[in-house]
C-alpha positions as CSV (number, residue, x, y, z in Angstrom):
1,M,-25.1,6.5,-5.1
2,D,-25.0,9.2,-2.7
3,S,-23.0,6.9,-0.1
4,I,-20.7,5.3,-2.5
5,I,-20.1,9.4,-3.5
6,Q,-19.1,9.8,-0.4
7,R,-17.2,7.4,0.0
8,I,-15.0,8.7,-2.9
9,S,-15.3,12.2,-1.7
10,I,-14.1,11.4,1.9
11,S,-10.9,9.2,0.6
12,A,-9.4,10.1,-2.6
13,I,-8.1,12.7,-0.9
14,P,-6.2,10.4,1.4
15,I,-5.5,7.7,-0.8
16,L,-3.8,9.6,-3.1
17,L,-1.2,11.5,-0.4
18,A,-0.8,8.2,1.1
19,I,0.1,6.6,-1.8
20,I,2.0,9.4,-3.9
21,L,4.0,10.7,-0.9
22,H,5.3,6.9,-0.3
23,E,6.7,6.6,-3.3
24,V,8.1,10.5,-3.7
25,S,9.5,9.5,-0.7
26,H,12.1,6.3,-1.7
27,G,12.4,9.0,-4.6
28,W,14.1,10.9,-2.1
29,V,16.0,8.9,-0.4
30,A,17.4,7.6,-3.0
31,D,18.5,11.2,-4.3
32,R,20.5,11.5,-0.5
33,L,22.2,8.3,-0.9
34,G,23.3,9.4,-4.7
35,D,21.1,8.2,-7.3
36,S,19.2,11.4,-9.2
37,T,17.4,8.6,-10.8
38,A,14.1,9.2,-9.3
39,R,15.1,13.5,-9.7
40,Y,15.9,13.5,-13.5
41,S,12.2,11.4,-14.0
42,G,10.6,14.4,-12.2
43,R,9.6,12.3,-10.0
44,I,10.9,14.0,-6.4
45,T,7.1,15.6,-7.0
46,L,3.5,15.9,-5.3
47,N,2.2,16.2,-9.1
48,P,0.0,13.5,-9.0
49,A,0.2,13.5,-12.5
50,A,4.2,12.4,-12.3
51,H,2.8,9.1,-9.7
52,I,-0.5,7.7,-11.6
53,D,-1.1,5.0,-12.6
54,V,-4.2,4.3,-14.1
55,F,-5.0,0.6,-12.7
56,G,-3.6,1.3,-9.1
57,T,-4.2,4.8,-8.4
58,I,-7.8,5.1,-10.0
59,I,-9.4,2.0,-11.1
60,L,-8.3,-0.6,-8.3
61,P,-9.3,1.8,-5.3
62,L,-12.6,3.1,-7.4
63,V,-13.5,-0.7,-7.4
64,L,-12.7,-1.7,-4.1
65,L,-14.4,1.2,-2.5
66,I,-17.9,0.9,-4.2
67,S,-17.4,-2.8,-3.3
68,G,-16.5,-1.7,0.2
69,G,-13.2,-4.0,0.1
70,F,-9.4,-3.8,1.0
71,M,-8.6,-0.4,0.5
72,F,-5.5,-0.5,-1.4
73,G,-3.4,1.1,-4.7
74,Y,0.2,2.0,-6.1
75,A,1.4,4.2,-7.9
76,K,3.8,3.7,-10.4
77,P,7.5,2.7,-8.8
78,V,9.6,5.7,-8.6
79,P,12.8,3.9,-10.6
80,I,16.4,4.1,-9.7
81,N,20.0,2.9,-10.2
82,P,21.8,0.9,-7.3
83,Y,24.9,1.1,-9.5
84,N,24.7,5.3,-8.7
85,L,24.6,5.1,-5.1
86,R,27.3,4.9,-2.4
87,N,27.0,1.9,-1.1
88,P,24.4,-0.4,-2.5
89,R,23.5,-2.6,-0.2
90,R,22.7,-0.5,3.2
91,D,21.3,2.0,1.0
92,I,18.9,0.1,-0.9
93,I,17.5,-0.8,2.6
94,W,16.7,2.8,3.7
95,I,15.3,3.8,0.3
96,S,12.9,0.4,1.0
97,L,12.3,1.5,4.7
98,A,11.8,5.5,3.6
99,G,8.2,4.3,2.2
100,I,6.7,2.5,5.3
101,L,8.0,4.4,7.1
102,T,6.4,7.8,5.8
103,N,3.0,6.6,6.0
104,L,3.9,5.4,9.4
105,A,4.8,8.8,9.7
106,L,1.4,10.2,7.5
107,A,-0.8,7.8,9.9
108,A,1.0,8.7,13.5
109,V,0.0,12.7,12.8
110,S,-3.6,11.9,10.8
111,G,-4.4,10.4,14.9
112,M,-3.3,13.2,15.8
113,L,-5.0,16.0,14.4
114,F,-8.2,13.8,14.1
115,R,-7.7,13.6,18.4
116,L,-8.1,17.8,17.6
117,V,-11.0,17.5,15.5
118,A,-12.6,14.9,17.8
119,A,-12.2,17.0,20.6
120,A,-13.0,20.7,19.1
121,S,-16.6,21.4,21.2
122,P,-19.6,21.0,19.0
123,G,-21.0,24.0,17.4
124,S,-21.9,25.6,13.1
125,W,-18.4,24.2,12.1
126,S,-19.4,21.1,12.4
127,L,-20.1,20.7,9.3
128,I,-16.5,21.0,8.4
129,A,-15.3,19.2,11.1
130,I,-17.4,15.3,10.6
131,P,-16.3,15.3,7.3
132,L,-12.7,16.5,8.2
133,A,-12.3,14.0,10.6
134,M,-13.7,11.1,8.0
135,M,-10.9,11.8,6.2
136,L,-8.3,11.8,8.9
137,R,-9.8,8.7,10.1
138,V,-9.4,7.1,6.3
139,S,-6.4,8.5,6.8
140,V,-4.7,6.9,9.2
141,M,-6.2,3.6,7.9
142,I,-5.3,3.7,4.0
143,N,-1.7,4.4,5.7
144,L,-1.7,1.5,7.8
145,I,-2.5,-1.0,5.8
146,L,0.6,0.7,3.0
147,A,3.0,0.1,5.8
148,V,1.8,-2.3,6.9
149,F,1.6,-4.4,3.1
150,N,4.3,-3.6,2.0
151,A,6.1,-4.4,4.7
152,I,5.9,-7.8,4.0
153,P,8.8,-9.5,2.2
154,I,7.2,-10.6,-0.9
155,P,8.8,-9.5,-3.6
156,P,7.5,-6.9,-5.7
157,L,6.9,-5.1,-2.1
158,D,9.7,-2.9,-0.2
159,G,9.5,-6.5,2.3
160,S,11.5,-7.8,0.4
161,R,13.9,-6.3,-0.1
162,V,15.0,-4.5,2.7
163,L,15.3,-8.7,3.8
164,A,17.0,-9.7,0.4
165,H,20.2,-7.0,2.0
166,L,19.8,-8.3,5.0
167,L,20.1,-11.3,4.2
168,P,24.0,-13.3,3.4
169,P,24.7,-13.0,-0.1
170,E,24.1,-17.1,-1.1
171,Q,20.5,-17.4,0.9
172,A,19.6,-13.6,-0.8
173,A,20.7,-15.3,-4.2
174,V,17.5,-18.0,-3.9
175,F,15.9,-15.5,-1.6
176,S,15.5,-13.9,-5.7
177,K,15.0,-16.4,-8.0
178,L,11.2,-16.0,-6.0
179,E,10.9,-12.7,-7.7
180,P,9.1,-13.8,-11.0
181,F,6.3,-15.6,-8.3
182,G,5.7,-12.7,-6.4
183,F,2.8,-11.3,-7.8
184,I,0.6,-14.9,-7.6
185,I,2.1,-15.6,-4.3
186,I,0.5,-12.4,-3.4
187,L,-3.0,-13.5,-5.5
188,L,-2.9,-16.8,-3.0
189,L,-2.3,-14.5,0.6
190,F,-5.9,-12.4,-0.1
191,F,-7.8,-16.0,-2.1
192,T,-6.5,-18.3,1.1
193,G,-7.2,-15.6,3.7
194,V,-3.5,-15.6,5.2
195,I,-4.1,-11.6,4.4
196,D,-6.1,-10.9,7.2
197,L,-3.4,-11.8,9.8
198,I,-1.8,-7.7,9.4
199,W,-5.4,-6.8,10.4
200,P,-4.9,-7.4,13.7
201,I,-1.8,-5.2,13.8
202,I,-3.6,-3.0,11.4
203,G,-6.0,-2.7,14.1
204,F,-3.5,-2.2,17.3
205,F,-2.1,0.5,15.3
206,M,-5.6,2.4,14.6
207,E,-6.2,2.1,18.3
208,L,-3.0,3.3,18.4
209,F,-3.2,6.5,17.0
210,L,-7.7,7.4,16.8
211,G,-7.3,6.5,20.4
212,P,-10.4,3.6,21.8
């Protein structure tokens, strides 16, 4: 029980920040590109209450943490109205990439802070430094998982929206027909182990940001 409580206390804040800032970045970029739907919906805020999805933000990460499995979670999707965008085809790509790039940036910053904490001389503040270093390491990992996972071009992940708006219209129309089956495809990737292909990518960036 103590180890479970420790994992939750170390992981809760990094997971919440990674998930919330991912969604806020979508809304903020959309607002800058002409669609104020997210702003008027109160979603461009760091207040967790505006973003929490009971299952995706609380239950799922908690179950995965307790089971020691693949850490993952999600917040309520930010509402986007493409008809308000100045250049929908181009702007949707930037809005979709915003979440991925935000998580990569958070991973990089967390990695730099981790190195600073790890390099500090041990002393009386080690009781703070050790949990802080563990939180920063979790932050690197969860942000990389979110970035790499969301980059997969399967609906409704961000990578699918990028690909759909890069494809010629005819191919994009065919690709859009996958939308109703997106979650089924994602579940199949998990159950068949294909999703494990993302771990070498995550491992590469973890070593890059955290050091050997």
